[in-house]
NULUM-535133 format. One record per residue (C-alpha): residue number from 1; residue in one letter; x, y, z. Coordinates in nm, 4 decimals, decimal comma. Example, Ala and Ser with C-alpha at 12.3 -4.5 7.8 and 13.67 -1.06 7.14 Angstrom:
% NULUM-535133
SITE num residuo        u        v        w
SITE   1       A   1,2300  -0,4500   0,7800
SITE   2       S   1,3670  -0,1060   0,7140
***
This chain:
% NULUM-535133
SITE num residuo        u        v        w
SITE   1       M   3,3561  -1,2921  -4,7162
SITE   2       N   3,4874  -1,6491  -4,7288
SITE   3       S   3,3648  -1,8335  -4,4209
SITE   4       R   3,6979  -2,0093  -4,3715
SITE   5       H   3,8442  -1,6882  -4,2304
SITE   6       T   3,8267  -1,6763  -3,8495
SITE   7       A   4,0083  -1,5010  -3,5683
SITE   8       A   4,2517  -1,7929  -3,5568
SITE   9       S   4,3348  -1,7590  -3,9269
SITE  10       V   4,3594  -1,3791  -3,9136
SITE  11       L   4,5991  -1,3604  -3,6179
SITE  12       P   4,9709  -1,4482  -3,6500
SITE  13       D   5,0703  -1,8129  -3,6030
SITE  14       D   5,2458  -1,7145  -3,2785
SITE  15       A   4,9688  -1,4801  -3,1638
SITE  16       G   5,0233  -1,5770  -2,7991
SITE  17       D   5,3681  -1,4159  -2,8106
SITE  18       A   5,2807  -1,1227  -3,0373
SITE  19       L   5,2188  -0,7661  -2,9237
SITE  20       L   4,9523  -0,6437  -3,1647
SITE  21       I   4,8049  -0,2965  -3,1752
SITE  22       G   4,5405  -0,1529  -3,4028
SITE  23       R   4,2321   0,0628  -3,4298
SITE  24       I   3,8624  -0,0125  -3,4208
SITE  25       W   3,5542   0,1931  -3,4895
SITE  26       D   3,3701   0,2036  -3,1590
SITE  27       F   2,9968   0,2641  -3,1982
SITE  28       E   2,9581   0,3368  -2,8277
SITE  29       T   3,1759   0,6496  -2,8478
SITE  30       A   3,1260   0,7075  -3,2234
SITE  31       G   3,4932   0,7178  -3,3076
SITE  32       P   3,8219   0,5270  -3,3527
SITE  33       R   3,9895   0,3677  -3,0500
SITE  34       V   4,3486   0,2486  -3,0203
SITE  35       V   4,3490  -0,1171  -2,9135
SITE  36       A   4,5905  -0,3910  -2,8134
SITE  37       V   4,5322  -0,7647  -2,8520
SITE  38       H   4,6198  -0,9938  -2,5652
SITE  39       G   4,5001  -1,3510  -2,6173
SITE  40       E   4,1228  -1,3651  -2,6470
SITE  41       D   4,0819  -1,0072  -2,5282
SITE  42       M   4,1096  -0,6745  -2,7033
SITE  43       F   4,2060  -0,3869  -2,4755
SITE  44       D   4,1040  -0,0247  -2,5141
SITE  45       I   4,4342   0,1629  -2,4701
SITE  46       Q   4,3010   0,5065  -2,5612
SITE  47       R   4,4041   0,6392  -2,2185
SITE  48       L   4,7614   0,5360  -2,2916
SITE  49       A   4,7626   0,7075  -2,6309
SITE  50       G   4,4903   0,8845  -2,8211
SITE  51       T   4,6384   0,7859  -3,1564
SITE  52       V   4,8638   0,5093  -3,2830
SITE  53       S   5,1032   0,7808  -3,3966
SITE  54       E   5,1266   0,9118  -3,0396
SITE  55       L   5,1795   0,5623  -2,8991
SITE  56       L   5,4719   0,4950  -3,1329
SITE  57       E   5,6478   0,8139  -3,0208
SITE  58       R   5,7055   0,6622  -2,6750
SITE  59       T   6,0575   0,5491  -2,5970
SITE  60       D   5,9483   0,1844  -2,5647
SITE  61       P   5,5854   0,1491  -2,6817
SITE  62       A   5,5888  -0,2306  -2,6527
SITE  63       A   5,6950  -0,2198  -2,2875
SITE  64       D   5,4428   0,0538  -2,2091
SITE  65       V   5,1540  -0,1410  -2,3610
SITE  66       R   5,2502  -0,4613  -2,1806
SITE  67       S   5,2862  -0,2753  -1,8508
SITE  68       A   4,9526  -0,0994  -1,8892
SITE  69       I   4,7724  -0,4266  -1,9590
SITE  70       A   4,9471  -0,6034  -1,6705
SITE  71       D   4,8665  -0,3449  -1,4036
SITE  72       S   4,5180  -0,2625  -1,5382
SITE  73       S   4,5693   0,1121  -1,4876
SITE  74       G   4,2497   0,2123  -1,6617
SITE  75       I   4,3198  -0,0202  -1,9544
SITE  76       E   4,0123  -0,2347  -2,0068
SITE  77       P   3,9546  -0,5573  -2,2027
SITE  78       R   3,6435  -0,4115  -2,3644
SITE  79       W   3,6011  -0,6575  -2,6504
SITE  80       K   3,6627  -1,0178  -2,7469
SITE  81       T   3,9161  -1,0510  -3,0259
SITE  82       A   3,7120  -1,3139  -3,2086
SITE  83       D   3,4003  -1,0953  -3,2029
SITE  84       V   3,5790  -0,7945  -3,3517
SITE  85       V   3,7503  -1,0036  -3,6211
SITE  86       E   3,4204  -1,1686  -3,7144
SITE  87       A   3,2393  -0,8345  -3,7356
SITE  88       S   3,5244  -0,6924  -3,9441
SITE  89       L   3,5201  -0,9788  -4,1929
SITE  90       R   3,1450  -0,9384  -4,2314
SITE  91       Q   3,1684  -0,5572  -4,2278
SITE  92       E   2,8777  -0,5362  -3,9861
SITE  93       T   2,7684  -0,1784  -3,9334
SITE  94       S   2,6424  -0,2216  -3,5778
SITE  95       R   2,9437  -0,3886  -3,4135
SITE  96       P   3,3017  -0,2677  -3,3546
SITE  97       C   3,5150  -0,3324  -3,6651
SITE  98       L   3,8866  -0,3043  -3,7301
SITE  99       L   4,0155  -0,0029  -3,9182
SITE 100       A   4,3567   0,0338  -4,0796
SITE 101       P   4,6002   0,0198  -3,7833
SITE 102       V   4,7581   0,3595  -3,8563
SITE 103       D   4,6086   0,7055  -3,8208
SITE 104       L   4,8209   1,0213  -3,8538
SITE 105       Q   5,1064   0,8463  -4,0338
SITE 106       V   5,1685   0,9362  -4,3977
SITE 107       I   5,1339   0,6338  -4,6277
SITE 108       K   5,4504   0,6075  -4,8371
SITE 109       A   5,5501   0,3338  -5,0808
SITE 110       C   5,8616   0,2098  -5,2557
SITE 111       G   5,8295   0,0714  -5,6050
SITE 112       V   6,0431  -0,1548  -5,8216
SITE 113       T   6,2319  -0,3058  -5,5283
SITE 114       F   6,2251  -0,6604  -5,6690
SITE 115       V   6,3735  -0,7605  -6,0051
SITE 116       D   6,0714  -0,9709  -6,1093
SITE 117       S   5,8243  -0,6862  -6,0606
SITE 118       M   6,0737  -0,4437  -6,2165
SITE 119       I   6,0616  -0,6433  -6,5392
SITE 120       E   5,6805  -0,6347  -6,5313
SITE 121       R   5,6880  -0,2548  -6,4959
SITE 122       V   5,9106  -0,2377  -6,8042
SITE 123       I   5,6608  -0,4569  -6,9888
SITE 124       E   5,3694  -0,2329  -6,8855
SITE 125       E   5,5586   0,0672  -7,0151
SITE 126       R   5,6472  -0,0997  -7,3450
SITE 127       C   5,2841  -0,2109  -7,3893
SITE 128       G   5,1518   0,1390  -7,3303
SITE 129       G   4,9032  -0,0071  -7,0817
SITE 130       E   4,7518  -0,2503  -7,3334
SITE 131       A   4,7241  -0,5975  -7,1764
SITE 132       S   4,6888  -0,7689  -7,5158
SITE 133       R   5,0517  -0,6862  -7,5979
SITE 134       A   5,1963  -0,8159  -7,2701
SITE 135       T   5,2827  -1,1729  -7,3725
SITE 136       A   5,4807  -1,0732  -7,6823
SITE 137       M   5,6524  -0,7893  -7,4997
SITE 138       R   5,7395  -1,0160  -7,2056
SITE 139       E   5,9166  -1,2550  -7,4411
SITE 140       L   6,1032  -0,9692  -7,6116
SITE 141       V   6,2185  -0,8038  -7,2908
SITE 142       G   6,3054  -1,1374  -7,1313
SITE 143       K   6,5176  -1,2388  -7,4279
SITE 144       A   6,7017  -0,9067  -7,4254
SITE 145       L   6,7651  -0,8962  -7,0502
SITE 146       G   6,8067  -1,2643  -6,9830
SITE 147       G   6,8896  -1,3624  -6,6256
SITE 148       S   7,2022  -1,1507  -6,5979
SITE 149       I   7,0283  -0,8482  -6,4464
SITE 150       T   6,8926  -1,0378  -6,1457
SITE 151       A   7,2260  -1,0313  -5,9641
SITE 152       V   7,2958  -0,6628  -6,0216
SITE 153       R   7,3259  -0,4590  -5,7009
SITE 154       P   7,1367  -0,1272  -5,7331
SITE 155       G   7,3705   0,1710  -5,7542
SITE 156       S   7,6823  -0,0406  -5,8087
SITE 157       L   7,9441  -0,0104  -6,0843
SITE 158       Q   7,7938  -0,3262  -6,2324
SITE 159       A   7,4543  -0,1531  -6,2444
SITE 160       A   7,6072   0,1468  -6,4189
SITE 161       E   7,7580  -0,0829  -6,6805
SITE 162       A   7,4236  -0,2616  -6,7286
SITE 163       K   7,2616   0,0786  -6,7809
SITE 164       R   7,5191   0,1704  -7,0461
SITE 165       V   7,4595  -0,1544  -7,2374
SITE 166       L   7,0795  -0,1320  -7,2183
SITE 167       I   7,0810   0,2286  -7,3373
SITE 168       A   7,2931   0,1237  -7,6348
SITE 169       E   7,0346  -0,1455  -7,7154
SITE 170       G   6,7456   0,0986  -7,6822
SITE 171       L   6,5991  -0,0878  -7,3845
SITE 172       W   6,6631   0,1518  -7,0957
SITE 173       S   6,3547   0,2433  -6,8961
SITE 174       Q   6,2589   0,4723  -6,6093
SITE 175       Y   6,1685   0,1549  -6,4186
SITE 176       L   6,5179   0,0164  -6,4659
SITE 177       E   6,6518   0,3505  -6,3445
SITE 178       V   6,4825   0,3132  -6,0050
SITE 179       G   6,5231  -0,0652  -6,0040
SITE 180       I   6,9017  -0,0784  -6,0385
SITE 181       G   7,0013   0,2893  -6,0304
SITE 182       P   7,1357   0,4736  -5,7242
SITE 183       D   6,7984   0,6039  -5,5998
SITE 184       P   6,4891   0,3966  -5,5164
SITE 185       E   6,1387   0,5037  -5,6114
SITE 186       V   5,9485   0,6489  -5,3128
SITE 187       F   5,6016   0,7972  -5,3543
SITE 188       T   5,3017   0,8914  -5,1431
SITE 189       K   5,0514   0,6091  -5,1725
SITE 190       A   4,7494   0,7488  -4,9896
SITE 191       P   4,6350   1,0445  -4,7774
SITE 192       V   4,6366   1,0292  -4,3995
SITE 193       L   4,3384   0,8289  -4,2610
SITE 194       S   4,2242   0,7055  -4,6041
SITE 195       S   4,3498   0,3443  -4,5817
SITE 196       V   4,1048   0,0607  -4,5132
SITE 197       G   4,1452  -0,2361  -4,2806
SITE 198       L   4,0508  -0,6002  -4,2413
SITE 199       G   3,7318  -0,7058  -4,4219
SITE 200       A   3,6770  -0,3772  -4,6046
SITE 201       G   3,6425  -0,3472  -4,9795
SITE 202       V   3,9425  -0,2424  -5,1866
SITE 203       G   3,8571  -0,0209  -5,4794
SITE 204       I   3,9134  -0,0646  -5,8521
SITE 205       P   3,7949   0,2435  -6,0449
SITE 206       S   3,5645   0,1854  -6,3413
SITE 207       F   3,8213   0,3322  -6,5813
SITE 208       S   4,0663   0,0427  -6,5232
SITE 209       S   4,0521  -0,2909  -6,7053
SITE 210       W   4,4008  -0,4244  -6,6192
SITE 211       N   4,4877  -0,4253  -6,2492
SITE 212       N   4,6207  -0,6400  -5,9679
SITE 213       P   4,6844  -0,6701  -5,5941
SITE 214       E   5,0319  -0,6048  -5,4592
SITE 215       P   5,0973  -0,8011  -5,1363
SITE 216       E   5,3611  -0,6152  -4,9378
SITE 217       L   5,5402  -0,5892  -4,6077
SITE 218       V   5,4769  -0,2454  -4,4574
SITE 219       L   5,7249  -0,0943  -4,2126
SITE 220       I   5,5896   0,1331  -3,9390
SITE 221       V   5,8280   0,4206  -3,8663
SITE 222       N   5,8037   0,6925  -3,6002
SITE 223       S   5,9024   1,0591  -3,6310
SITE 224       R   6,2631   0,9801  -3,5345
SITE 225       G   6,3017   0,7390  -3,8250
SITE 226       D   6,2931   0,4326  -3,5981
SITE 227       V   6,1231   0,1252  -3,7451
SITE 228       V   5,9038   0,0163  -3,4534
SITE 229       G   5,6817  -0,2495  -3,6100
SITE 230       A   5,5361  -0,3992  -3,9242
SITE 231       T   5,2063  -0,4899  -4,0848
SITE 232       L   5,0734  -0,6236  -4,4143
SITE 233       G   4,9493  -0,4123  -4,7023
SITE 234       N   4,7784  -0,4293  -5,0395
SITE 235       D   4,9131  -0,1585  -5,2698
SITE 236       V   4,6279  -0,1904  -5,5218
SITE 237       N   4,7689  -0,1183  -5,8680
SITE 238       L   4,6165  -0,0173  -6,2023
SITE 239       R   4,8532  -0,1581  -6,4620
SITE 240       D   4,6799  -0,0041  -6,7622
SITE 241       V   4,6960   0,3457  -6,6159
SITE 242       E   5,0599   0,3447  -6,5057
SITE 243       G   5,1539   0,1624  -6,8254
SITE 244       R   5,0320   0,4578  -7,0322
SITE 245       S   5,2657   0,6926  -6,8475
SITE 246       A   5,4590   0,6850  -6,5220
SITE 247       L   5,3365   1,0419  -6,4707
SITE 248       L   4,9928   0,8874  -6,4090
SITE 249       L   5,1255   0,7150  -6,0960
SITE 250       G   4,8888   0,9110  -5,8705
SITE 251       K   4,5874   0,8085  -6,0806
SITE 252       A   4,7073   0,4474  -6,0791
SITE 253       K   4,7810   0,4251  -5,7081
SITE 254       D   4,5625   0,6673  -5,5109
SITE 255       N   4,1891   0,6037  -5,5402
SITE 256       N   3,9040   0,5358  -5,3008
SITE 257       A   4,0032   0,2337  -5,0837
SITE 258       S   4,3187   0,1656  -5,2870
SITE 259       S   4,5364   0,1216  -4,9761
SITE 260       A   4,4628  -0,1651  -4,7365
SITE 261       L   4,6622  -0,2221  -4,4169
SITE 262       G   4,6394  -0,4690  -4,1305
SITE 263       P   4,5043  -0,6565  -3,9626
SITE 264       F   4,7295  -0,5171  -3,6838
SITE 265       I   5,0691  -0,3597  -3,6340
SITE 266       R   5,3029  -0,6036  -3,4668
SITE 267       L   5,5423  -0,4088  -3,2468
SITE 268       F   5,9051  -0,5132  -3,2332
SITE 269       D   6,0175  -0,6634  -2,9028
SITE 270       E   6,2567  -0,9307  -2,7820
SITE 271       G   6,0586  -1,2013  -2,9650
SITE 272       F   5,9973  -1,0194  -3,2924
SITE 273       T   6,2683  -0,8156  -3,4602
SITE 274       L   6,3427  -0,6319  -3,7823
SITE 275       D   6,5874  -0,9068  -3,8777
SITE 276       M   6,3073  -1,1634  -3,8534
SITE 277       V   6,0943  -0,9567  -4,0924
SITE 278       R   6,3738  -0,9597  -4,3508
SITE 279       Q   6,2960  -1,3297  -4,4026
SITE 280       E   5,9159  -1,3013  -4,4030
SITE 281       E   5,7249  -1,4982  -4,6656
SITE 282       I   5,4076  -1,3161  -4,7696
SITE 283       L   5,1470  -1,5356  -4,9358
SITE 284       L   4,8725  -1,4112  -5,1655
SITE 285       R   4,5478  -1,5841  -5,2591
SITE 286       V   4,2807  -1,4387  -5,4865
SITE 287       E   3,9462  -1,6181  -5,4983
SITE 288       G   3,6803  -1,5189  -5,7497
SITE 289       T   3,3069  -1,5643  -5,7192
SITE 290       D   3,3343  -1,7818  -6,0335
SITE 291       G   3,5576  -2,0386  -5,8600
SITE 292       Y   3,8787  -1,8883  -5,9938
SITE 293       A   4,1797  -1,9057  -5,7625
SITE 294       M   4,5303  -1,7675  -5,7922
SITE 295       E   4,8192  -1,7874  -5,5499
SITE 296       G   5,1432  -1,5941  -5,5300
SITE 297       R   5,4353  -1,5371  -5,2956
SITE 298       N   5,6373  -1,2330  -5,1978
SITE 299       S   5,9677  -1,3490  -5,0510
SITE 300       V   6,0980  -1,0430  -4,8690
SITE 301       A   6,4505  -1,1854  -4,8577
SITE 302       R   6,4735  -1,1316  -5,2356
SITE 303       I   6,4329  -0,7544  -5,2077
SITE 304       S   6,7075  -0,5698  -5,3946
SITE 305       R   6,7513  -0,2857  -5,1430
SITE 306       S   6,7763  -0,3057  -4,7642
SITE 307       F   6,5042  -0,1720  -4,5344
SITE 308       E   6,7543   0,0806  -4,4038
SITE 309       E   6,8174   0,2105  -4,7557
SITE 310       L   6,4450   0,2480  -4,8232
SITE 311       V   6,3812   0,4275  -4,4932
SITE 312       A   6,6801   0,6592  -4,5510
SITE 313       A   6,5466   0,7493  -4,8965
SITE 314       T   6,2136   0,8409  -4,7367
SITE 315       F   6,3173   1,0122  -4,4126
SITE 316       G   6,6142   1,2289  -4,3196
SITE 317       P   6,7450   1,5846  -4,3407
SITE 318       H   6,5690   1,6113  -4,6774
SITE 319       H   6,2217   1,5121  -4,5457
SITE 320       Q   6,0666   1,4764  -4,2006
SITE 321       Y   5,7428   1,3127  -4,0824
SITE 322       P   5,6407   1,4527  -3,7426
SITE 323       D   5,3614   1,1952  -3,7079
SITE 324       G   5,5620   0,9054  -3,8506
SITE 325       F   5,4918   0,7080  -4,1661
SITE 326       A   5,3983   0,3652  -4,2966
SITE 327       L   5,6262   0,2413  -4,5758
SITE 328       F   5,5166  -0,0171  -4,8325
SITE 329       T   5,8392  -0,1947  -4,9280
SITE 330       G   5,7399  -0,3309  -5,2705
SITE 331       T   5,6495  -0,6730  -5,3985
SITE 332       L   5,8097  -0,9632  -5,5795
SITE 333       F   5,4675  -1,0704  -5,7034
SITE 334       A   5,3634  -0,9650  -6,0553
SITE 335       P   5,0723  -1,1690  -6,1975
SITE 336       A   5,1379  -1,2838  -6,5519
SITE 337       Q   4,9089  -1,5886  -6,5829
SITE 338       D   4,5959  -1,5571  -6,7949
SITE 339       R   4,2651  -1,5412  -6,6120
SITE 340       D   4,0247  -1,5581  -6,9048
SITE 341       T   4,1377  -1,4633  -7,2542
SITE 342       P   4,4774  -1,6063  -7,3554
SITE 343       G   4,7371  -1,3322  -7,3720
SITE 344       L   4,5506  -1,0834  -7,1522
SITE 345       G   4,7019  -1,1979  -6,8214
SITE 346       F   4,5418  -1,1408  -6,4823
SITE 347       T   4,3021  -0,8676  -6,3810
SITE 348       H   4,0587  -0,8347  -6,0931
SITE 349       K   3,6879  -0,9038  -6,1098
SITE 350       M   3,4362  -0,7540  -5,8737
SITE 351       G   3,3840  -0,9768  -5,5697
SITE 352       D   3,7350  -1,1219  -5,5654
SITE 353       V   3,8483  -1,2049  -5,2123
SITE 354       V   4,2138  -1,1126  -5,1602
SITE 355       T   4,4023  -1,2717  -4,8707
SITE 356       I   4,7543  -1,1546  -4,7865
SITE 357       K   4,9099  -1,3692  -4,5140
SITE 358       S   5,2365  -1,4187  -4,3325
SITE 359       R   5,3435  -1,6251  -4,0361
SITE 360       H   5,4289  -1,3373  -3,8031
SITE 361       L   5,1754  -1,0746  -3,9149
SITE 362       G   4,8541  -1,2697  -3,9694
SITE 363       S   4,6103  -1,2293  -4,2586
SITE 364       L   4,4767  -0,9178  -4,4287
SITE 365       V   4,1514  -1,0120  -4,6019
SITE 366       N   3,9595  -0,7781  -4,8327
SITE 367       H   3,7113  -0,8010  -5,1183
SITE 368       V   3,7344  -0,6178  -5,4501
SITE 369       A   3,4641  -0,3690  -5,5445
SITE 370       A   3,4165  -0,0679  -5,7670
SITE 371       A   3,5909   0,2306  -5,6087
SITE 372       E   3,2959   0,4525  -5,6975
SITE 373       E   3,0518   0,2243  -5,5120
SITE 374       L   3,2473   0,1699  -5,1897
SITE 375       P   3,1780   0,3893  -4,8849
SITE 376       E   3,3215   0,7340  -4,9394
SITE 377       W   3,6157   0,8408  -4,7258
SITE 378       T   3,4638   1,1015  -4,4944
SITE 379       F   3,6454   1,0735  -4,1586
SITE 380       G   3,9478   1,3017  -4,1861
SITE 381       V   4,1948   1,4756  -3,9582
SITE 382       R   3,9467   1,7431  -3,8497
SITE 383       Q   3,6923   1,4787  -3,7469
SITE 384       L   3,9603   1,2843  -3,5601
SITE 385       F   4,0691   1,5905  -3,3637
SITE 386       N   3,7077   1,6721  -3,2777
SITE 387       Y   3,6601   1,3175  -3,1510
SITE 388       L   3,9803   1,3174  -2,9451
SITE 389       S   3,8920   1,6495  -2,7844
SITE 390       S   3,5678   1,4947  -2,6567
SITE 391       Q   3,7463   1,2012  -2,4890
SITE 392       E   3,9513   1,1731  -2,1713
SITE 393       P   4,3100   1,2872  -2,2298
SITE 394       A   4,5750   1,0180  -2,2696
SITE 395       T   4,8152   0,9409  -1,9845
SITE 396       P   5,1447   1,1305  -2,0373
SITE 397       A   5,4374   0,9192  -2,1587
SITE 398       R   5,6908   0,8103  -1,9005
SITE 399       S   6,0386   0,9606  -1,9352
***
């Protein structure tokens, strides 16, 4: 991993004011521990809550974590933050390392929530997953759509009129349907406990030759539908697979280590709110072992649907999540620049280091590897329950 990454670069710019929670793999107890970061120290808060999901069900999890740390009621500063971050970036197998900061939450994702990436999905579809056709198709679609569609409000009368015109021109697409139609795309990105955290490899299967990172803001929602915090995510995407057919979405999105989250969940409190996240700028940098570098930006303020609309499409009378869920909110970023061969655009190479960073959430750093060669996902719900049953029970929540 790039040596320029340190605890200081991984933590949020205002880390001193942030309430950060996460999970580490603790070799001493041979299992995952729920942790909170306070300055240079990382606290074991397993006695407060056995899982992150359980913690976020409390009426005011931020206040409970702060109170527990302040009065030291069995909450210990067991590790140094810098040590854990360093071990995570190096993926050392003998020291505590950060895991994805969620556990029992379902990993959901919204697609086509930004106009720029919506157009790229249309291009993938029109190319049939063949990268060599992307440049010509991009010019064709761009000429037909122009800039007029960028101001269309999804589900509006204006959107319905745009749909009518595009159908008449033979350009309507399933991606335009979820991009400007009444209903957003919501899908299950990854199974419970399968996401990877800071420093881990993200997987590209051997059958993909056109793929990309997707730097996204991820909302953390409890079982009541309350958005209680946020983190960063990489919704690894196989453009050639989804481009062949949208019905291959599962094959394109859900593979070994295809969901990365972290480095921590930042809980909302008086100094960090959902309204602040609406303006978050998420920066992407991809660095290849060959000296290649690419940068991108996901400006959350340009999202075409509100957070509330995306959460309501995911959770409600039609669908419940008793352990909560993490919701990828989509990305503005869609890489179109050529990496090697002119006209073939961007695709990952093994060894790429992907850094997704924002001011208030820190940096999620991962390296790209073959999905088939990364550590297999073996620690599931049954193993988690076995581990929790062997530990001291968590302190009951205060009413």
